[in-house]
C-alpha positions, 0 to 999 in steps of 0.5 A, spaced: 520 614 116 528 614 118 528 606 117 526 606 110 529 613 107 527 618 102 527 613 097 521 609 099 517 616 100 519 618 093 517 611 090 510 611 093 509 619 091 511 616 084 506 611 084 500 615 087 502 620 081 501 615 076 495 612 079 491 619 079 493 619 072 489 612 071 483 616 074 483 620 067 484 613 063 478 610 067 473 615 066 474 616 059 474 608 058 467 608 061 465 612 055 467 607 050 465 600 053 461 595 049 458 592 056 454 596 061 457 600 066 455 605 071 455 611 067 449 613 063 453 617 057 456 613 052 459 614 045 457 610 039 464 608 037 466 603 042 471 598 043 472 592 048 479 595 050 475 600 054 472 594 058 479 591 059 482 598 061 476 600 066 475 593 069 483 592 070 484 599 073 478 599 077 481 592 080 487 595 083 487 603 083 482 605 089 485 599 093 492 601 092 490 608 094 487 606 100 493 602 102 497 608 101 492 612 105 492 608 111 500 608 111 501 615 110 495 617 116 499 612 120 506 616 118 502 623 120 499 620 127 506 618 129 509 625 127 503 630 129 499 626 134 492 625 134 490 632 134 495 634 129 493 628 124 485 631 125 487 638 124 491 636 118 486 631 114 480 637 116 485 642 112 487 637 106 481 633 105 475 637 109 476 644 106 477 642 099 470 638 099 467 645 102 470 649 096 470 644 090 464 640 091 458 644 089 462 647 083 464 640 080 457 637 081 454 643 077 459 642 072 458 635 071 451 636 071 451 641 065 456 637 061 452 630 062 446 634 060 449 636 054 451 629 053 445 626 054 441 631 049 446 629 044 445 621 045 437 622 046 435 627 041 441 628 037 442 635 038 445 640 042 441 642 048 440 641 056 434 637 059 436 636 066 430 630 066 435 626 061 440 626 067 438 620 071 442 616 076 444 609 075 439 604 077 440 603 085 443 609 086 438 614 090 436 621 088 439 626 092 446 630 093 452 626 091 459 626 091 461 624 085 468 622 084 470 626 091 467 620 095 474 618 096 476 624 099 470 624 103 471 617 106 478 618 107 477 624 111 472 620 116 477 614 116 483 619 118 478 622 123 476 615 126 484 613 126 485 620 130 480 618 135 481 611 136 489 613 137 487 617 144 485 610 147 491 607 150 487 601 152 486 599 145 493 599 143 494 591 145 488 590 140 491 594 134 498 591 135 495 584 135 491 586 129 497 589 125 501 583 127 495 578 124 495 583 117 503 582 117 502 575 117 497 575 111 501 579 107 507 575 108 504 568 107 502 564 100 495 563 103 494 570 106 491 573 100 485 568 100 483 571 107 484 578 105 479 577 100 474 574 104 471 581 107 471 583 100 467 578 098 462 580 104 462 587 101 461 585 094 456 579 093 450 584 092 453 588 086 452 586 079 458 581 077 461 582 084 464 589 082 463 594 088 461 601 085 461 607 089 455 610 090 458 617 092 453 618 097 454 622 103 452 616 107 455 610 104 452 603 105 456 599 110 459 595 104 463 601 101 466 602 108 467 594 109 471 594 102 475 600 102 476 600 110 479 593 109 485 596 105 485 602 109 486 598 115 492 594 112 495 600 109 495 602 117 498 596 119 503 596 113 506 602 116 509 599 122 511 593 118 514 596 112 521 594 114 519 587 113 513 588 107 517 593 103 523 588 101 518 582 100 513 586 095 519 589 091 522 582 090 516 579 088 512 584 085 512 580 078 509 574 082 504 578 085 502 581 078 502 574 074 498 571 080 493 578 079 493 577 072 491 570 073 485 572 078 483 577 073 482 573 067 479 567 072 474 573 074 472 574 066 471 567 065 466 566 071 462 572 068 461 569 062 459 563 065 454 567 069 457 565 076 454 567 083 456 574 085 459 572 091 464 568 087 466 573 083 467 578 088 472 573 092 476 572 086 476 579 084 478 581 091 484 576 090 486 580 084 485 587 087 490 585 093 495 581 088 495 587 083 496 592 089 502 589 092 505 588 085 504 596 084 507 598 090 513 593 089 514 595 082 514 602 084 519 601 090 523 597 084 523 601 078 521 608 081 525 609 088 528 616 086 525 623 085 523 624 078 522 631 075 516 629 071 513 624 076 514 629 082 510 635 078 505 630 076 505 628 084 504 635 086 498 636 081 495 630 082 490 632 087 488 638 082 487 633 077 483 628 081 478 634 083 478 637 075 478 631 071 471 628 071 467 634 068 473 635 063 472 627 061 465 628 060 465 635 056 471 632 051 467 626 050 461 630 048 465 634 043 467 628 040 461 624 040 458 625 033 465 625 030 466 618 025 473 616 029 475 610 031 473 609 039 481 608 041 482 615 037 477 618 041 479 615 047 486 618 046 484 625 044 480 625 050 485 623 055 490 628 052 485 634 052 483 632 059 490 632 061 493 638 058 487 642 061 488 639 068 496 641 068 495 648 064 490 650 069 494 647 075 500 651 073 496 658 071 491 658 077 493 653 082 500 651 083 503 658 086 496 661 089 491 660 095 488 654 091 495 650 091 496 652 098 489 649 100 490 642 096 498 641 098 499 645 104 504 650 101 505 654 094 510 652 089 513 657 084 510 657 077 514 656 071 510 662 068 512 668 070 516 671 077 515 667 083 509 671 088 512 675 094 513 671 100 512 664 096 515 658 099 520 655 094 522 649 098 
């Protein structure tokens, strides 16, 4: 990214770190929502703040992640070529799924069984028959929250394959120019929301919730693939798009808030799911642009705290879900306000994730598996041969 400078990469890394941590907030908030949500385990102390938190975060977090993912995949393609891109993504995305999927699924199943036993029978115990998938989700192997890594792996490999066909280059160039036009026109968000409307019309309230299946339905590929393709195009047009997002981030944030509130009002009126999906799609695009623009505006430089969070973000992403369930189960019977329980769960999950990262990941083979290199730990001497750059 010679034309953009290191500050641009720092801003996107900082944003990625913050959004990864928002995943902890989202999964804790789901435990305390007043209205129904995709998770079956729920705390008796509930608050509407949790509903607002999870729906707001869900609106833009994964869309922005896939935009950044498409952006970085194109950067890898430019620097490493199709083969190098495929090898890199298999190492960074495929291998961690092989290593961590089964342990994470087993841990989540164990803690979910404990939680459901407390909810249904009021005592500690394990009865796996109480752990059932949400309505509409088939019984069988599930990726849980690792679905993001799985889908990104296949999108990246697909990009590597398509990049080898030179005859397709004019088509991709034209598609990229069209997406750039949409990103810089006042009406562009309305067009960009149309694929999201097509993907979300069959879901309750038009909110697409990932199934976690190894063979995701087409709606999920359409929804997240649209953001990924846009991010890939944004890499080519970054010199033009970044200044627009940085300068107008507050406009995008305000319009996104208006769309989010409009969607909430439409839910109260029980509007058709297709209409809700369209309005929420507009909010997703607007808040994604706002998040990227705000990061470029306010977080352009390397920051020690955010750099550390960025380094640890992959590990936090993998580990956090079973911890949120476990701490939620431990807090279940305590007569505490819902907001306090949320804060305690978020704090405990964050601490355990960061401590385990420092002790068992950062300077070990696990850190090399996730991030491509080992980094010196702040506890104890640096292992011999460890890269310190």
